[in-house]
C-alpha positions in Angstrom: -85.6 -48.4 41.7 -83.3 -47.6 44.6 -81.1 -44.6 43.9 -78.9 -44.7 47.0 -79.2 -45.6 50.6 -77.2 -45.0 53.8 -77.3 -45.6 57.5 -76.7 -43.0 60.2 -75.6 -43.9 63.7 -74.6 -40.5 64.9 -76.5 -37.7 66.6 -74.8 -35.0 64.6 -76.4 -34.0 61.3 -75.3 -35.4 58.0 -75.5 -33.9 54.6 -76.4 -35.9 51.5 -77.5 -35.2 47.9 -80.6 -36.4 46.2 -81.4 -36.5 42.5 -84.4 -34.6 41.1 -87.9 -36.2 41.3 -87.3 -38.9 43.9 -89.3 -40.4 46.9 -87.6 -40.3 50.3 -88.5 -42.6 53.1 -86.9 -42.4 56.6 -87.3 -45.3 59.0 -86.2 -45.9 62.6 -85.1 -49.5 63.1 -83.2 -49.4 66.4 -83.1 -47.4 69.5 -85.7 -44.9 70.9 -86.2 -41.4 69.5 -87.4 -39.8 66.5 -86.2 -38.3 63.3 -85.5 -34.6 63.8 -85.9 -33.0 60.4 -84.9 -32.8 56.8 -83.5 -29.5 55.6 -83.8 -28.7 51.9 -82.8 -25.6 49.7 -86.4 -24.5 49.9 -86.9 -22.6 53.1 -89.2 -24.1 55.9 -89.6 -27.4 54.1 -89.4 -30.3 56.6 -89.7 -34.0 55.9 -90.8 -36.4 58.7 -90.3 -40.1 58.9 -93.4 -40.6 56.7 -93.0 -41.1 53.1 -92.6 -37.9 51.1 -92.1 -37.1 47.5 -89.7 -34.4 46.4 -90.1 -32.9 42.9 -87.7 -30.4 41.6 -83.9 -29.9 41.0 -81.3 -32.0 42.8 -81.5 -31.5 46.5 -78.9 -31.5 49.3 -80.6 -32.4 52.5 -79.6 -32.8 56.2 -81.0 -35.5 58.4 -80.7 -35.2 62.2 -81.5 -38.0 64.6 -82.3 -37.0 68.1 -81.7 -39.7 70.8 -84.1 -40.2 73.7 -81.4 -41.7 75.8 -77.9 -42.9 75.7 -78.5 -45.1 72.7 -78.3 -43.3 69.3 -81.0 -43.6 66.8 -80.1 -45.8 63.8 -82.0 -44.9 60.7 -82.0 -45.5 57.1 -82.9 -43.0 54.4 -83.9 -44.6 51.2 -84.6 -42.6 48.0 -86.5 -44.2 45.2 -86.6 -42.6 41.9 -90.1 -42.0 40.5 -88.9 -40.3 37.2 -85.9 -40.6 35.0 -83.0 -38.5 36.3 -81.9 -35.5 34.5 -79.3 -35.7 31.9 -76.7 -34.3 34.2 -77.1 -37.2 36.6 -77.7 -40.0 34.1 -75.7 -43.2 34.6 -73.9 -41.6 37.5 -74.0 -43.6 40.7 -73.9 -41.4 43.8 -71.0 -42.3 46.1 -71.7 -43.5 49.5 -71.2 -41.3 52.5 -68.7 -43.7 53.9 -66.6 -43.4 50.8 -66.7 -39.6 51.0 -65.7 -39.7 54.7 -62.8 -42.1 53.9 -61.6 -39.7 51.1 -61.8 -36.8 53.5 -59.8 -38.7 56.2 -57.2 -39.7 53.6 -56.9 -36.1 52.6 -56.4 -35.0 56.1 -53.7 -37.6 56.6 -51.8 -36.3 53.6 -51.7 -32.8 55.0 -54.5 -31.6 52.9 -57.5 -29.7 54.3 -60.3 -32.2 54.9 -63.8 -31.8 53.7 -66.3 -30.4 56.2 -70.0 -30.6 56.0 -71.7 -27.3 55.6 -74.2 -26.3 58.2 -77.9 -25.9 57.5 -77.7 -22.1 57.8 -74.8 -22.0 55.3 -76.7 -24.3 53.0 -79.7 -22.0 53.0 -77.5 -18.9 52.5 -75.8 -20.4 49.5 -78.9 -21.9 48.0 -78.6 -25.3 49.6 -75.7 -26.5 47.4 -78.1 -27.1 44.5 -76.5 -29.1 41.8 -73.3 -29.7 43.7 -71.6 -33.0 44.5 -69.8 -33.8 47.7 -66.1 -33.2 47.1 -63.0 -32.3 49.0 -61.6 -28.7 49.2 -59.2 -27.6 46.4 -55.6 -28.4 47.1 -53.5 -25.7 48.7 -51.0 -23.8 46.5 -47.5 -25.3 46.4 -45.0 -24.1 49.0 -43.2 -20.9 48.2 -39.8 -22.6 48.3 -40.9 -25.2 45.7 -42.2 -22.4 43.4 -39.0 -20.4 43.7 -36.9 -23.6 42.9 -39.0 -24.2 39.8 -38.6 -20.6 38.7 -34.8 -20.8 39.2 -34.7 -24.0 37.3 -36.6 -22.5 34.3 -34.4 -19.4 34.4 -31.3 -21.5 34.5 -32.5 -23.5 31.6 -33.4 -20.4 29.6 -30.0 -18.9 30.3 -28.3 -22.1 29.3 -30.2 -22.2 26.0 -29.4 -18.5 25.4 -25.7 -19.1 26.0 -25.7 -22.1 23.7 -27.4 -20.1 21.1 -24.9 -17.3 21.4 -22.0 -19.7 21.2 -23.5 -21.3 18.1 -23.9 -17.9 16.6 -20.3 -17.0 17.3 -19.0 -20.2 15.8 -21.2 -19.8 12.8 -20.0 -16.2 12.3 -16.3 -17.3 12.7 -16.8 -20.1 10.2 -18.4 -17.6 7.8 -15.5 -15.2 8.2 -13.0 -18.0 7.5 -14.9 -19.0 4.5 -15.1 -15.3 3.3 -11.4 -14.9 4.0 -10.6 -18.1 1.9 -12.8 -16.9 -0.9 -11.2 -13.4 -0.8 -7.7 -14.9 -0.9 -8.7 -17.2 -3.8 -10.2 -14.2 -5.6 -7.1 -12.1 -4.9 -4.9 -14.9 -6.3 -7.0 -15.1 -9.4 -6.9 -11.3 -9.8 -3.1 -11.3 -9.4 -2.7 -14.0 -12.0 -5.0 -12.2 -14.4 -3.0 -8.9 -13.9 0.3 -10.8 -14.4 -1.0 -12.2 -17.6 -2.1 -8.7 -18.7 1.4 -7.3 -17.8 3.1 -10.0 -19.8 0.9 -9.5 -22.8 1.4 -5.7 -22.7 5.2 -6.2 -22.3 5.3 -8.5 -25.3 3.3 -6.1 -27.5 5.6 -3.1 -26.5 8.7 -5.1 -27.4 7.2 -5.9 -30.8 6.5 -2.2 -31.4 10.0 -1.2 -30.3 11.5 -3.5 -32.8 9.8 -1.9 -35.8 12.6 -0.3 -37.7 12.5 2.4 -40.4 11.5 6.1 -40.4 7.9 5.3 -41.2 7.6 3.2 -38.0 8.7 6.0 -35.7 5.2 6.4 -34.2 5.0 2.7 -33.5 8.4 2.8 -31.7 7.3 5.8 -29.7 4.1 3.9 -28.7 6.2 1.0 -27.6 8.5 3.2 -25.5 5.6 4.8 -23.6 3.9 1.4 -23.2 7.0 0.2 -21.5 6.9 3.2 -19.2 3.4 2.1 -18.1 4.6 -1.4 -17.5 7.5 -0.1 -15.5 5.2 1.8 -13.2 2.4 -0.8 -13.0 4.7 -3.8 -12.2 7.6 -3.2 -9.9 9.1 -6.6 -10.6 9.4 -5.7 -14.3 10.9 -2.3 -13.8 14.5 -3.4 -14.0 13.8 -5.3 -17.2 12.2 -2.3 -18.8 15.2 -0.1 -17.8 17.6 -2.6 -19.4 15.5 -2.8 -22.6 15.3 1.0 -23.0 19.1 1.4 -22.3 19.9 -1.2 -24.9 17.6 0.7 -27.3 19.5 4.0 -26.7 22.9 2.3 -27.1 21.8 0.7 -30.3 20.3 3.8 -31.9 22.8 6.5 -30.5 26.2 4.9 -30.5 29.4 7.0 -30.0 31.4 7.2 -33.1 35.1 6.4 -33.0 35.8 10.1 -33.9 33.2 12.3 -32.2 32.1 15.3 -34.4 32.8 18.8 -33.3 29.1 19.5 -33.2 26.8 16.6 -32.1 23.6 16.4 -34.1 20.3 16.0 -32.2 19.5 12.4 -31.4 16.4 10.8 -33.1 13.0 11.5 -31.4 12.6 7.9 -30.3 16.0 8.0 -28.6 15.2 11.2 -26.9 11.9 9.8 -25.7 13.7 6.7 -24.3 16.1 8.9 -22.3 13.2 11.0 -21.0 11.4 7.8 -19.9 14.5 6.5 -18.2 14.9 9.8 -16.4 11.4 9.4 -15.1 12.0 5.8 -13.7 10.5 5.5 -10.2 13.3 3.4 -8.7 16.7 5.1 -8.8 18.5 1.9 -7.8 18.2 0.7 -11.4 21.4 2.1 -12.9 21.4 3.5 -16.4 23.9 1.7 -18.6 24.5 4.3 -21.3 28.2 3.9 -21.8 29.4 4.2 -25.4 26.6 6.5 -26.4 26.6 10.0 -27.8 23.5 11.8 -27.0 22.2 15.1 -28.1 19.1 16.3 -26.2 18.9 20.0 -26.9 15.9 21.8 -25.4 14.8 18.5 -23.8 12.7 18.7 -20.6 14.5 16.6 -18.0 13.2 18.7 -15.0 13.2 16.6 -11.8 14.6 13.7 -13.9 16.6 10.9 -12.3 19.9 10.6 -14.1 22.0 9.5 -11.1 25.2 7.8 -12.2 24.2 8.1 -15.8 27.0 8.0 -18.4 26.5 11.2 -20.4 30.1 11.7 -21.6 30.2 14.3 -24.3 26.4 14.6 -24.4 24.9 17.6 -25.9 22.5 19.1 -23.3 22.5 22.7 -24.5 19.5 24.6 -23.3 18.2 21.5 -21.6 16.0 21.9 -18.6 17.7 20.0 -15.7 16.2 22.0 -12.9 15.8 19.9 -9.7 17.3 16.9 -11.6 19.2 14.2 -9.8 22.7 13.9 -11.3 24.3 12.3 -8.4 27.7 10.9 -9.5 26.7 11.4 -13.1 29.5 11.3 -15.7 29.3 14.5 -17.7 32.9 14.7 -18.9 33.1 17.0 -21.9 29.3 17.5 -21.9 27.8 20.6 -23.6 25.7 22.3 -21.0 25.7 25.8 -22.5 22.5 27.7 -21.5 21.2 24.7 -19.6 19.0 25.2 -16.6 20.7 23.5 -13.6 18.9 25.5 -10.9 18.6 23.4 -7.7 20.1 20.4 -9.5 21.7 17.8 -7.4 25.3 17.3 -8.7 27.0 15.9 -5.7 30.1 14.0 -6.8 29.3 14.6 -10.5 32.2 14.6 -12.9 32.1 17.8 -15.0 35.7 17.8 -16.1 36.0 19.7 -19.3 32.3 20.4 -19.4 31.0 23.6 -21.0 28.7 25.4 -18.6 29.0 28.9 -20.2 25.7 30.8 -19.7 24.1 28.0 -17.6 21.9 28.8 -14.7 23.4 27.1 -11.6 21.5 28.9 -8.8 21.0 26.9 -5.7 22.8 23.9 -7.3 24.6 21.4 -5.1 28.1 21.0 -6.6 29.8 19.7 -3.4 32.6 17.3 -4.1 32.0 17.8 -7.9 34.9 17.6 -10.3 35.1 20.9 -12.2 38.7 20.7 -13.4 39.0 22.4 -16.7 35.3 23.2 -16.8 34.2 26.4 -18.6 32.2 28.6 -16.1 32.5 31.8 -18.0 29.8 34.3 -17.0 28.0 31.7 -14.8 26.0 33.0 -11.8 26.5 30.5 -9.0 24.2 32.3 -6.5 23.8 30.2 -3.3 25.4 27.2 -4.9 27.3 24.8 -2.7 31.0 24.3 -3.8 32.2 22.5 -0.7 35.2 20.3 -1.6 34.6 21.0 -5.3 37.7 20.8 -7.4 38.1 24.0 -9.5 41.7 23.4 -10.7 42.1 24.8 -14.2 38.4 25.9 -14.3 37.7 29.1 -16.3 35.9 31.5 -13.9 36.2 34.6 -16.0 33.3 37.0 -15.3 31.7 34.3 -13.1 29.7 35.5 -10.0 30.8 33.4 -7.0 29.9 36.0 -4.4 26.9 34.1 -3.1 28.4 30.6 -3.0 28.9 28.6 0.1 31.8 26.3 1.1 34.4 27.9 -1.2 37.9 28.4 0.2 40.9 30.1 -1.3 42.7 26.8 -1.6 40.1 25.5 -4.0 41.0 28.3 -6.4 44.6 27.2 -6.9 45.0 26.9 -10.7 41.7 28.5 -11.5 41.5 31.2 -14.1 39.9 34.4 -13.0 39.8 38.0 -14.3 38.9 41.4 -13.0 35.2 40.7 -13.4 35.2 37.5 -11.4 33.3 38.0 -8.1 34.4 36.0 -5.1 33.0 35.6 -1.6 34.3 37.9 1.2 37.6 36.6 2.6 38.3 34.3 -0.4 41.2 35.3 -2.7 43.0 33.7 -5.6 46.3 32.4 -4.3 49.3 33.8 -6.2 51.0 31.2 -8.4 54.0 29.6 -7.0 57.1 30.8 -8.9 59.0 28.1 -10.7 62.8 27.8 -10.5 
């Protein structure tokens, strides 16, 4: 069986590969000369033109033809297998040398490094290329510019993907926030509706309690009054309605008789509780409509209460605590304020005509522009009170201490009644009455 065969026309050596266990025959067919030698991986092994048998692993040999003249030696080397090839070389046809040379030439033309035949010395040093097949050199690495361009392209793609991911994350977060805001608003609306329903229910129950008449239902009415106070504080829109309901309750249960008695009896406990709750209302813009009532609140605690513009005509406020109370423009005509605590009370523009303030504590009170005509101030200590523009005509100032007041002038005392124990500020005197003709 012929394994492979080639012709050589050159003087230079050639390199070829042989399978294991084959018979090599070299024959000169043209020209004059002789076959030089065969070189094998085994040192000092030479093969002449005679038939020779090689046994062992695959061999890479070199044949050199030496010319006797100008004509080259043309020879053929034929290898005939005498045993089955090894498994590695089974069913593999060895390429011809011409094909390998053509491949090397084509590689050279495409700017690749062509294949070069190893020398005999290199073949011996490296073991003769045992088990190797003729092949071209590995391709050179790609140019640096092309690699940099590829890296830049990959980096740009990575940055683009990262940016798109970030934008998608931002959009998703924004949509989630919008959804959360919508859900929160919907929840808030539901809560407000629920609270409104609770306020309405509480208001209705309080009105039912307030309408329970009879002495045995006093505690129920008191519970309704204080329930309305909570509604007034919890729901600002309902505060005005609560104030109107409580004022109507006071007018109904404490009406002024056509002929007021000399001594006003104390008002019922539920009426007093309603007045106290009204005095504690958070919004002073809601006026107290108490006209036509006659109240008696002895010993009541109205400290810091808000009774601005309240109609308390003839009210019995004896010994009532009105310290720091707001009585701006309140109507206290004929009111009984004996022994009341009016310390630091705000009585700007209040109408106290004919009111009885005997024994009341009026320290630091603001009585500027107040109407005190005909008021009884016997024995009252007005330390550091403000009487600017107050009208004291006809007021009884017997034994009153006005030495520490501010804003008092002599002209304000025209018509006022004083005695030897009345103390006035320095520089202020009671004008002599004008003689009548």
